[in-house]
N, C-alpha and C positions, 0 to 999 in steps of 0.2 A: 317164270320169274320166281325166284326163291325169296320169299319174304321171311325174314327172321324177326321174331319179336325181340324187341330190346328188353333185355333183362336188367332190371334195376335192383341192385343189391343195397340194402340199407347198411349204412356204416355201423360198425360195431361200436356201441357206446361203452365208454369206460364205466366201470362199476363205481361211480362216484355219486353220492347223493348230495343234493343242494342243502347246504347248511342254513338254517334260519338264523337271522341276526340276533345277537344277544340284546338284552335290555340296555346294557351299557352302550352298545353301538347305536341303538335306536335313540337313546338320550343324547348322545354326541351329535347325531344327525339333526335332531330337533334343535339342539343348542346352536348349531351352525346355521340352520335355516332362520332361527329367531334373530341371530346376529345380522344376517343378510337383510332381513326385513327391517330391523331397527335402523340400520345404516341407510337403507334405501328411503325409509320414511324421513330420516333426518335430512338427507340430501334433497328430498322433495320439498320439505319445509323451508330449507335454505333457499331453494330455487324460487319458491313462492314469495318469500320476503324480498329477495333480490329483485325480482321482476316487478313487485309492487313499488319498491323504492324507485326503480328506473322509470316506471310509469308516472309516478308523482313528479320526478325530476323533469320528465318530458313535458308534462302539463305546465310546470312552472316556467319552462323556457320555450314553450311552443311558439310564441310570437317573437322570438329573439331577433329574427331578421327584420321584421317590421319595426320593432322598437329601436333596433340599432340604426335603421335608416331615418328615424325621427329625431335622433339626438342632434344632428346638425341644425334642424329646424328650431329645437329648443335653444341652442347656442345663438342662433340668429335673433330669436326673440329677446334673449338677454342683452345682446348688443343694441337692439333697437330701443329697449327700455333705458339703456344707459346713455343714450344720446342726450347731450346737454341742450342743444338748440331745437329740440322737438316741440311740437305744438302740444300743450297739456291735454287737449281733447283727444288727440291721436294717441298719446301715451296711455290715457285711461282705457281706450278701446283695446289697444295692444295688450295692456295688463290683464284685462278680462279674458281675452283669448288665451294668453299665456297661462293664466291660472287654470283654465279648463283643460288645456293640454297637459299641464303638469299633473293635475289630479287624475286624469285618465291614465297617464303613464304610471303613476304611483299605484293605482289600482291593479295594474298589470304586473306589478312587482319591481318596477324600475326605481332605483334609489340613487341619489347623488352622493358621491363620496365626500366625506367631511375632511376638508383640508383648509389650513389657515397659513397666512404668512407668518413665518417664524417656526413652523414645524420642521422637524428634521427630515432631510431627504431620504427616501427609501426607494431604491431602484425596482423593488418588487411591486410598489404601489404607484409610483410617480414616473412620468416621462420627462426627462430634463431636455428642454428646448435649447437653453444656453446656460453658460456659466459666466459669472462676472466676479471680479475681485472683491473680496470681503473688505468692508470698511474697518471692521475690528474683528478680533478673534472670536467673539461670541457669535458672529454671523456665519462662520465657516461651517459648511455642510447643511445650512438651513435654507429653506425656501424663502426667497425675497419677493417673488411676484408669481401670481397665478394667471396664466394666459387663457386656459380653458379648463373647465371643470371636468371631473371624471364621473362615470356612471357604472353601476353594477346591476345585474338582474339576478336576484337570489344571491348565491355565493360567487357567481362568475362576473368578473370585471369585463364590461363591454367596451369601455373607453377609459384609458388611463388619463389622469389629469396632466396637462402640460404646464410645466413650471420652470421658473428661472432659479438657479441655485447659486449661492455665494461660495467662492473657493478661496 
């Protein structure tokens, strides 16, 4: 067996010397890296602010589903309190429970929307249940009856007020 040793030849290198970067090139590189750093830092700060705001908004509306499900109970309490033929002792007890419920919901951020008969109808804020002919021109486009109140949690409307509008 004839074993030949493999000969490895080193490639011929070109007669070029590596040139060291100039001061200007180094300064340009430093400026580019500083710019990248500043931009990354600004992005991170924006991210922190955005996530902190989202976290606060989440805490504000954390119980949204529970609070939304209690709104019909509040409306039922209001109807019970408006009964004309109710026993005064019963009405007083219902009023106490209603006040506790309302205070608890207010502490959680629930607010009742302020609407009055005679306000202008706004489709962004109100839900028109029906329209009736206006008795005079001053009533056109105005709320003439409030069927149910509206509620909001923070800046978000949970339930739009149901109203009757004059046309």
